C-alpha positions in Angstrom: 2.0 0.9 15.3 -0.6 1.8 18.0 1.0 3.8 20.7 -1.7 4.1 23.2 0.2 7.0 25.0 3.2 9.1 24.7 6.0 8.2 27.2 8.5 10.7 28.5 11.2 11.4 26.1 14.3 9.2 26.5 12.4 6.3 27.7 13.2 2.9 26.4 10.1 0.7 25.7 10.0 -3.0 25.1 7.0 -4.2 23.3 5.5 -7.4 21.7 3.3 -6.6 18.8 1.0 -8.5 16.4 0.9 -7.2 12.8 -1.4 -8.1 10.0 -0.8 -7.8 6.2 -4.0 -8.0 4.3 -3.3 -9.1 0.7 -5.7 -8.6 -2.2 -5.9 -11.0 -5.2 -3.6 -8.6 -7.2 -0.9 -9.1 -4.6 -1.0 -5.6 -3.1 -0.9 -5.3 0.6 -2.8 -2.8 2.9 -0.6 -0.3 4.9 -1.2 2.8 6.9 0.4 6.3 6.3 1.3 8.2 9.3 4.2 10.0 11.2 5.9 10.2 14.6 4.1 12.9 16.6 7.3 14.8 17.0 8.2 14.6 13.4 5.0 15.1 11.3 7.1 16.5 8.4 8.4 12.9 7.7 5.4 10.7 7.0 5.9 6.9 6.3 3.9 3.6 5.4 3.7 1.1 8.1 1.9 -2.2 8.8 -1.4 -2.7 10.7 -1.0 -3.9 14.1 0.0 -2.9 17.8 0.9 -4.2 21.2 -0.2 -7.4 22.7 -2.2 -6.6 25.8 -2.0 -8.5 29.1 -3.9 -11.8 29.1 -4.0 -11.7 25.2 -2.4 -14.0 22.7 -0.6 -12.7 19.7 -3.4 -14.0 17.3 -6.0 -12.2 19.6 -4.1 -9.0 19.5 -3.7 -9.4 15.6 -7.5 -9.7 15.2 -8.2 -6.9 17.7 -5.8 -4.5 15.9 -7.1 -5.3 12.5 -10.6 -4.4 13.8 -9.5 -1.3 15.6 -7.1 0.2 13.0 -8.9 -0.4 9.7 -12.4 -1.9 10.7 -11.7 -5.4 9.2 -13.3 -8.1 11.4 -11.8 -11.4 11.1 -11.9 -14.3 13.6 -8.6 -15.5 15.1 -8.6 -18.8 13.2 -8.7 -16.8 9.8 -5.2 -15.4 10.5 -3.5 -18.8 10.2 0.3 -19.2 11.1 2.7 -16.3 11.2 4.5 -15.6 8.0 7.4 -13.8 9.7 8.8 -12.6 13.2 11.5 -10.1 13.7 12.8 -7.6 16.2 13.3 -4.0 15.3 14.5 -0.8 17.2 13.2 2.6 16.3 12.4 6.0 17.8 8.8 7.2 18.3 7.6 10.1 20.3 11.1 10.7 21.6 11.3 7.1 22.9 13.5 4.3 22.0 11.2 1.3 21.0 12.5 -2.3 21.0 9.7 -4.3 19.4 9.3 -8.0 18.8 6.9 -8.4 16.0 4.8 -11.3 14.7 3.3 -11.0 11.2 0.2 -12.6 9.7 -0.9 -12.5 6.1 -4.6 -12.7 5.3 -6.2 -12.9 1.9 -8.9 -10.3 1.4 -11.2 -9.6 -1.6 -12.5 -6.0 -0.7 -11.9 -4.0 2.4 -13.9 -1.0 3.5 -11.3 0.7 5.6 -12.5 2.8 8.4 -10.6 4.6 11.2 -13.7 4.8 13.4 -12.2 2.5 16.1 -8.8 4.1 16.3 -7.5 5.6 19.6 -7.1 9.4 19.7 -3.2 9.4 19.2 -3.7 7.0 16.2 -6.3 9.5 14.7 -3.7 12.3 15.2 -0.9 10.4 13.6 -2.4 8.4 10.8 -3.7 10.2 7.7 -4.8 7.5 5.2 -4.3 3.8 4.1 -2.9 2.5 0.7 -2.3 -0.6 -1.1 1.3 -1.4 -2.0 3.4 -3.9 -3.9 6.7 -4.4 -1.8 8.9 -3.3 -4.8 6.8 -0.1 -5.3 7.1 0.7 -1.6 10.8 0.1 -1.6 11.3 2.5 -4.6 9.5 5.3 -2.8 11.9 5.1 0.3 8.8 5.7 2.6 8.6 2.6 4.4 8.6 3.1 8.1 11.3 0.4 8.5 13.7 -1.1 6.0 12.1 -4.6 6.5 8.7 -3.6 5.4 9.0 -4.2 1.5 10.4 -7.7 2.0 7.6 -8.5 4.5 5.0 -7.3 1.9 6.6 -9.8 -0.6 6.7 -12.6 2.0 2.9 -12.0 2.7 2.1 -12.1 -1.0 4.0 -15.3 -1.5 2.3 -16.8 1.4 -1.1 -16.0 0.2 -0.3 -17.1 -3.3 0.8 -20.5 -2.1 -2.2 -20.8 0.1 -4.6 -20.1 -2.8 -2.6 -22.6 -5.1 -3.0 -25.4 -2.6 
């Protein structure tokens, strides 16, 4: 949910994002824990990813965001085909965001998460990472968007199918 800068309140921002769902062998998916800078009292769990920059493909953005947000370096060809796409609308920093998202699932064994490459605003609005099953996240009610638990299940299923073939 990289937001390079805060926009004036009331702004409507359209963005295309690339999101990555790293899946461990036990089926848990890596998420980030953070909050809207105007609502720090209401934290939530969200997927790794951010905006596609000018001249960049969705795959390139996914690889870059994975490196920037959690320190996981994967080549573009390791991301495979998208497991899902959707469009959501939400408010962040006083702005309405209309966001088209492409999700990639990647199998990982171990990840040494680091926030060292995050932008300043990310460092101020992301507190930790965690590994989640979709059902467990859904039970907490702390997903940033209602679609996230289902996306975790889709990612786990996709990785399970890849491992089986």
